[in-house]
C-alpha positions in Angstrom: 8.4 -23.8 -53.9 11.1 -26.4 -54.3 12.3 -28.4 -51.3 15.8 -26.8 -51.3 14.6 -23.2 -51.3 12.2 -23.5 -48.3 13.4 -21.5 -45.2 13.6 -23.8 -42.2 13.0 -22.1 -38.8 16.2 -21.9 -36.9 16.7 -24.1 -33.9 16.9 -22.2 -30.5 20.5 -23.2 -30.2 21.2 -21.6 -33.6 19.8 -18.2 -32.6 16.4 -16.5 -32.5 13.5 -17.5 -34.6 11.8 -14.7 -36.6 8.8 -14.7 -38.9 10.3 -11.7 -40.6 8.2 -8.9 -39.2 10.0 -5.7 -38.1 8.4 -5.7 -34.6 9.5 -9.3 -33.9 13.0 -8.5 -35.2 13.2 -5.5 -32.8 12.0 -7.6 -29.9 14.5 -10.3 -30.6 17.3 -7.8 -31.0 16.3 -6.1 -27.8 16.5 -9.4 -25.9 19.8 -10.2 -27.5 21.1 -6.8 -26.4 19.8 -7.3 -22.9 21.3 -10.8 -22.6 24.7 -9.6 -24.0 24.8 -6.6 -21.6 24.0 -8.9 -18.7 26.7 -11.4 -19.8 29.2 -8.5 -20.0 28.2 -7.2 -16.6 28.5 -10.6 -15.0 31.9 -11.1 -16.6 33.0 -7.7 -15.2 31.7 -8.7 -11.7 33.6 -12.0 -11.8 36.8 -10.2 -12.8 36.7 -7.7 -9.9 37.1 -9.1 -6.4 35.3 -6.2 -4.7 32.3 -6.5 -7.1 32.3 -10.3 -6.6 32.2 -9.8 -2.8 29.4 -7.2 -3.2 27.4 -9.5 -5.4 27.8 -12.4 -2.9 26.7 -10.1 0.0 23.7 -8.9 -2.0 22.7 -12.5 -2.8 23.0 -13.5 0.9 20.8 -10.5 1.9 18.3 -11.3 -0.9 18.1 -15.0 0.2 17.6 -13.9 3.8 14.9 -11.4 2.9 13.2 -14.2 0.8 13.4 -16.6 3.8 11.9 -13.9 6.1 9.1 -13.2 3.6 8.3 -16.9 3.4 8.3 -17.1 7.2 6.0 -14.1 7.4 3.6 -15.5 4.8 3.5 -18.8 6.8 2.7 -16.8 9.9 -0.1 -14.9 8.1 -1.6 -18.2 6.8 -1.3 -19.8 10.2 -3.1 -16.9 11.9 -5.9 -17.0 9.2 -6.3 -20.8 9.5 -6.6 -20.6 13.2 -9.2 -17.9 12.9 -11.2 -20.0 10.4 -10.9 -23.1 12.7 -12.4 -21.2 15.6 -15.2 -19.9 13.6 -15.8 -23.4 12.1 -15.7 -24.9 15.6 -18.3 -22.4 16.8 -20.6 -23.1 13.8 -20.4 -26.9 14.1 -20.9 -26.8 17.9 -23.9 -24.5 17.6 -25.4 -26.6 14.9 -25.1 -29.7 17.1 -26.6 -28.0 20.1 -29.5 -26.5 18.1 -30.1 -29.8 16.3 -30.2 -31.6 19.6 -32.7 -29.1 21.0 -34.9 -29.3 17.8 -35.0 -33.1 17.9 -35.6 -33.4 21.6 -39.2 -34.3 22.5 -38.6 -34.3 26.3 -36.8 -30.9 26.5 -39.0 -28.5 28.5 -38.4 -25.1 29.9 -36.8 -26.5 33.1 -34.2 -28.4 31.1 -33.4 -25.5 28.6 -30.6 -24.2 30.8 -28.2 -27.0 29.6 -28.3 -26.2 25.9 -28.4 -22.5 26.6 -25.4 -22.5 28.9 -23.5 -24.7 26.4 -24.3 -22.3 23.6 -23.4 -19.3 25.8 -20.0 -20.8 26.9 -19.1 -21.7 23.3 -20.0 -18.2 22.1 -17.9 -16.5 24.8 -14.9 -18.8 24.2 -15.2 -18.3 20.4 -15.5 -14.5 20.7 -12.5 -14.3 23.1 -10.3 -16.5 20.9 -11.3 -14.8 17.6 -10.5 -11.4 19.3 -7.0 -12.6 20.3 -6.4 -14.1 16.8 -7.3 -10.8 15.2 -5.0 -9.0 17.5 -2.2 -11.5 16.6 -2.9 -10.9 12.9 -2.8 -7.1 13.4 0.5 -7.4 15.2 1.9 -9.5 12.3 0.7 -6.9 9.8 2.1 -3.9 11.7 5.4 -5.8 12.2 5.6 -6.4 8.5 4.9 -2.8 7.7 7.5 -1.7 10.2 10.1 -3.9 8.7 9.3 -2.6 5.2 9.7 1.0 6.4 13.0 0.1 8.2 14.4 -1.5 5.1 13.5 1.5 3.0 15.1 3.8 5.5 18.2 1.6 5.7 18.5 1.5 2.0 18.2 5.2 1.7 20.8 5.8 4.4 23.2 3.3 2.7 22.8 4.9 -0.7 23.3 8.4 0.8 19.9 9.5 -0.3 17.4 10.3 2.4 14.0 11.6 1.4 12.1 13.4 4.1 8.3 13.2 4.1 6.4 16.4 5.1 
């Protein structure tokens, strides 16, 4: 091939790059069609004040729902982290108590009440706190499920289409 007859791939700003296969050409055409349709729709929205207002309202609601979702995710992570911290605290504390008992040469039956009571208190505190953290996690989960259901019902009512479940 001579240098002048070689086909140079087009630059992204010059249009789509194709290796010449029919499947790739169809994909490129499809994306071009989608992009042109989107561009047309956005132009139509910008020309109509009511559609512009609706788009702005939708964007506000979308942003608010994203913020709410991020807040809920943070609450879920916080609840899980606190749960793991309590379990970690319990494990470390029990390890320290049992290591102390194992390494003690002077600990007899009369002095065993100290490590036993420390272990029992740590166990009770950990069980109670883990129980409450699991309850909090369950409340967060049911609250999220309730909000999802409420938003679906609200969307159905707004669209005029309500689907009843048997």
